[in-house]
C-alpha positions in Angstrom: 0.0 0.0 0.0 2.9 2.3 0.7 4.2 1.6 -2.7 0.9 2.5 -4.3 0.8 5.8 -2.4 4.3 6.5 -3.4 3.5 5.8 -7.0 0.4 8.0 -6.9 2.4 10.8 -5.3 5.0 10.5 -8.0 2.3 10.5 -10.6 0.7 13.6 -9.1 4.1 15.3 -9.0 4.7 14.4 -12.6 1.3 15.8 -13.5 2.0 19.0 -11.6 5.3 19.3 -13.4 3.6 18.7 -16.7 1.0 21.4 -15.9 3.8 23.9 -14.9 5.6 23.0 -18.1 2.4 23.5 -20.1 1.7 26.8 -18.4 5.3 27.9 -19.1 4.9 26.9 -22.7 1.6 28.9 -23.0 3.3 31.9 -21.4 6.1 31.6 -23.9 3.7 31.3 -26.8 1.7 34.3 -25.5 5.0 36.3 -25.3 5.9 35.2 -28.8 2.5 36.2 -30.2 2.7 39.6 -28.4 6.2 40.1 -29.8 4.9 39.2 -33.3 2.0 41.6 -32.9 4.3 44.4 -31.8 6.6 43.7 -34.8 3.6 43.8 -37.2 2.5 47.1 -35.6 6.0 48.5 -36.0 6.1 47.4 -39.7 2.6 49.0 -40.2 3.8 52.2 -38.6 6.9 52.2 -40.8 4.8 51.7 -43.9 2.5 54.5 -42.9 5.5 56.8 -42.3 7.0 55.8 -45.7 3.6 56.5 -47.4 3.5 59.9 -45.7 7.0 60.7 -46.8 6.2 59.8 -50.4 3.1 61.9 -50.3 5.1 64.8 -49.0 7.8 64.4 -51.7 5.0 64.2 -54.4 3.5 67.5 -53.0 7.0 69.1 -53.0 7.6 68.0 -56.6 4.2 69.3 -57.7 4.8 72.6 -56.0 8.2 72.9 -57.8 6.6 72.1 -61.2 3.9 74.7 -60.6 6.5 77.3 -59.7 8.5 76.4 -62.9 5.4 76.8 -65.0 4.7 80.2 -63.4 8.3 81.3 -64.0 8.1 80.2 -67.6 4.9 82.2 -68.0 6.5 85.3 -66.4 9.6 85.0 -68.7 7.4 84.6 -71.8 5.5 87.7 -70.7 8.7 89.7 -70.2 10.0 88.5 -73.6 6.8 89.6 -75.3 7.0 93.0 -73.6 10.6 93.5 -74.7 9.7 92.5 -78.2 6.8 94.9 -78.2 9.1 97.7 -76.8 11.7 97.0 -79.5 8.9 97.1 -82.2 7.7 100.4 -80.7 11.2 101.9 -80.7 11.8 100.8 -84.3 8.4 102.4 -85.3 9.4 105.6 -83.6 12.8 105.6 -85.3 11.1 105.0 -88.6 8.7 107.9 -87.9 11.5 110.2 -86.9 13.5 109.3 -90.1 10.4 109.9 -92.2 9.9 113.3 -90.5 13.6 114.2 -91.0 13.2 113.2 -94.7 10.0 115.3 -95.0 11.8 118.3 -93.4 14.8 117.9 -95.7 12.4 117.7 -98.7 10.6 120.9 -97.5 13.9 122.7 -97.0 15.0 121.5 -100.5 11.8 122.9 -101.9 11.9 126.2 -100.0 15.5 127.0 -101.0 14.8 127.5 -104.7 11.6 129.3 -103.8 13.6 131.8 -101.7 16.2 132.2 -104.4 13.4 132.9 -106.9 11.8 135.5 -104.6 15.1 137.3 -104.1 15.7 137.3 -107.8 12.2 138.7 -108.4 12.7 141.4 -105.7 16.1 142.4 -107.2 14.5 142.5 -110.6 11.6 144.7 -109.3 14.1 147.0 -107.6 16.0 147.5 -110.8 19.2 145.9 -109.6 20.1 142.2 -110.1 21.9 140.9 -107.1 22.1 137.1 -106.6 21.7 135.6 -103.2 24.7 135.4 -100.9 25.8 131.9 -100.1 26.9 130.8 -96.7 28.1 127.4 -95.5 24.6 126.0 -95.3 22.9 127.7 -98.3 21.4 131.1 -99.1 22.0 133.7 -96.4 19.6 136.6 -95.9 20.0 139.4 -93.4 18.0 142.5 -92.6 20.8 144.6 -91.0 24.2 143.0 -91.8 26.1 143.1 -95.0 25.6 139.9 -97.0 29.0 138.3 -96.7 30.0 134.8 -97.7 33.2 132.9 -96.5 35.2 134.5 -99.3 34.3 138.1 -98.8 31.4 140.3 -100.1 28.8 138.7 -102.2 29.5 140.0 -105.7 26.6 140.3 -108.2 26.7 141.2 -111.8 26.6 144.9 -111.0 28.8 145.1 -108.0 28.9 144.2 -104.3 25.5 143.4 -102.7 26.1 145.1 -99.4 22.6 146.3 -98.4 20.1 143.5 -98.6 17.9 145.3 -96.1 17.0 147.7 -98.8 15.6 144.8 -100.8 14.0 143.2 -97.7 12.5 146.0 -95.6 11.6 145.3 -92.0 7.9 144.5 -91.6 
């Protein structure tokens, strides 16, 4: 009977040890599952962070592209404005050249008219005296002798020294 009790005690001790071992195994499994869950959560967090970083990079690149488009538009506008200004300046230069040509044509037309009027006045006065020539063309004066660079202006009848007699003051 003592042997049977000893065997039973040994069996109970073995069962207790088995239960403790099973409990320890369950605890180890729980810890492993918890560690795996934590690892998966960490991986998920890392993926979310990467996705956020990619979204931020995409936004930055989009902003840069938009800025480049705006800069291109501004540069195109400036180039168009400069071209318009150049065209306006060329038009002004052409207009000034046309005006200068018109004034030169008028001067060219008025010079022989003045020469003809002087000749007519001299003819009406009874004395023919041609116009005095200066560096720039006919020279008419009310009060001064009519002198050219080479001396008195000689006509067919003598020096023409008193043009004010032919061109009285108004």
